[in-house]
N, C-alpha and C positions, 0 to 999 in steps of 0.2 A: 056763210057756212062753207059754201063751195070754195071761196077764196082761201079760207083758213086751211082747208084740206089740201089745196094746191101748194101752199107755202110750207107745209110740214116736210115733204121730201127735200125741199131746198135747204131747210134748216138742219137736217140730220147730219150732213158732212161737217157743218160748222160745230155742232154739239159734240160730235165724235172727236174733232180736233182739240176742242177745249178740255174734254174730260179724259183724253187718252193719257195713260200712265207713262210718264217719261222714264227712261232707263235710270235706275238708282233711286227713283221716287219711293218713299216709304221705307228706305233702308234705315234700320235702327242703329243709332250711334251708342256705343258702349264707352263709358267714361273710364278708359283704361289706357295707359301709355306703356307699350312694351319696354322692358328693361333688360340691360345686359346682366348676366349672372354675376354672382359675388366675385369681388376682386381676388379672393383667395383661391379661386378655381384655376387649376393649371390648364393652360390653353384657352383661356377666356377670349383672347384676341391673338390671332396668328396672321401670317401674311395672306391667307386666303379664306379664313373662317372666322366666325365669331359665335359666341354662345349666349342664348337668351334664357331668361326665366320663363317657365311655362305660365300661361294665363289661367291659373287654377281658379275655378269657380266663376269666371267672368261670363260664361255662356249658359248658366243654369236656368236663367229666367227668359231665355230667348226661345221663340217658337220654332224649335228644331226637333227632329227625331234623332235617336241615338246614332243612326247610321249616316246622317247628313254630314258632309265634310266641312271642316274648318281649315282654311288655307292661310299660309303666311305669305304676304305680299312683300317682295324685296324690290326696292326702287332706288335709283340714283336720287340723291338729295334734291337735285334741281328738277326732277321729273315727277314729283308727287302731285303737282297741280294737274298734270296730264292724265293721271290715273282715272280710269272708268271701270267700275266693277263689271265683270263679265256677266252676261245674262244667262249663259248656259255653259256646260263643261267644255263644249267645243270652242268657246271663245277664249279659253284660258291660254295665256301666253307661256311658252316654254323658255328656258334660259337662252336658247339660240337667238331669240329676238330681243335680248336684253339691251344691246347697244342701240337698236333701232327704236324700240318702244320706250325704253327707260325703266321698265319694270317687268317682273315675271312672278308667277305663283309657284310655291313649293311647300313641302312638308305637310301634305294633306293628312289630317288627323280627325278622328271622330270625337264628338263632344264628351263621350264617356272618359276619354283619356285625360281630359282637363278638369275632372271633378275635384273639388277641394276636400278630399278625404285621404290625402297621402299619409303614409306611415311616417312617424317621427324619425328623423335621422336619414331618410332616403332623399337623395338629391335628384330632382327631376328638372332637366334642362333641355333645351333645343339647340343643337349645333348646326348652324347655317353654313353650307358649303362643304359638307363633310363627305360627300359621295363622289369618289373619283372614277367610278365605273359606269355611271349612267350616261346615256346619250343626251347631249344638249338639246336635241329635238324632242325628247320625251317630255310629255306634260307632267309637271311635278318633280322633275329632276332636281336634286339638291347638289348641283355641281359647285366646285370651288369658285369663289368670287374672282372676277377677272382683274381687279385692280385695288388700289388702296382706299377708294371711297372718296367722299363720304357717302354712306348709305342710310336709308331710313326704312323702317318696316312697320307693318300693322297686320292684324288678323282679320280675316274675312270669312264669315259663315254663310254657306249657301244651302239651298234646298233644291228639290227638283223643279221648283217654279222660278228659281233665280236667287240673287243675293238677298240675304235676310238681315244681317247685322255686321258691323265693322267696329274695330277699336280706333283709337287715335293713332296718329303716326308717332313713331319713336323719335327721340332726339337723334342728331347726326352721329353716325358710327364710323370711326376711322380704324383701319387695320394697323398692324404694328409699324410698317414702314412709313405710314402717314404720320404717326406720332413722332418718329425719329426725325422726319423731314421738318415738321413744325418746330420741334425743339431747336433744330439747327438754324432755322430761319430766324428764331428769336434772338440769336446772338448778334448784337449791333456790329455792323461793319465787317461781318465774317467773310464777305466776298469783295471788300473794297480794294481798289488798286493801291491806295495809300498803305494799307496793311502789308500788301505783298512787297512793296518797295522797301518799307522799313525792315521787314524780315530779311530781304536780300542784302541790304546794306549792312545790317548787323552781322550776317554770316560772313561777308567779305572782311569787315573790320576784325572780327574774331580770328579769321584765318591769318591776317597780317600780324596781329598781336602774338599769335602762336608762333609764327615764323621768327619774329624778333626775339622772342623768349628763347627759342631753340638756338639761335645764333649767339646770344649772350651766354648761354650755358656752355656752348662749344668753346667760346673764347676764354671763359673762366677756367675751363679744364686744361687748355693748352698753356696758359701762363705758368703755373707751378711746375709743369713738366720741363719747360725750357730752362728755368732757374736751377733745377736740380740735375741738369744734364751733365754726365761725366766728361763731355768734350770741352767744358769750360771750367777747368779747375782753378783754384785760388793760388797755385804755386808761384806764378810770376810775381805777384805782389809780395810774397814772402822773400823771394830772391832779391827783388829791388830794394826791399827794406834792409836786407842784410848787406847789400853793397853800399848803401848810403851810410850805414853804421861804420864800415871799414874806412871810408873816405874821411869821416869825422876823426877817426882815430889817427 
């Protein structure tokens, strides 16, 4: 019995290590993939913003109070594996650390705003990167996006105790200039040296042909003028013909 009592204090640190809740453990996963808004919406994709559909009704069954925040996580596509849900508000990254951490949180919204009871005909969307006046060091700043992407986003619900639930990551999102660049890169041989040589040779040949054509036109115009010149009359032939006739007589 005495030995058992002496072993209990030694086992306590081990039990605490095994049963300790790891960061992110128990985080509820919501089967929802954030979507870009309808293609008919003006400004759906710009050079520094994109527009999402609101996750209406996705957090109704989550254990949250109406005042608990729901954040939008914006990440570089290749940094999603490095994302760790912050355990408290003080751990939330601002846009100023985007290039270093690969992600930041923005567009803090209460759950009541995402209730699935919207009025018919009312378009409810989220425009990411729409605030040009906020400080990049401010937590939750919705600053313009710094590049073409690709980006991926997801929603994260938090309570006073830490993260509660999160959605799936979205598909890759490219801004306008990224789409233009991809379309240009799909043209076969658009940057090949052979194409440049062919274009240069064709331009030189066209210039030579044009010069030859101009010379031919000038030559053709000079010929008729010299034949009709008043300095070369046909009078000597007439006189010679008349003289020959007199000799015959």
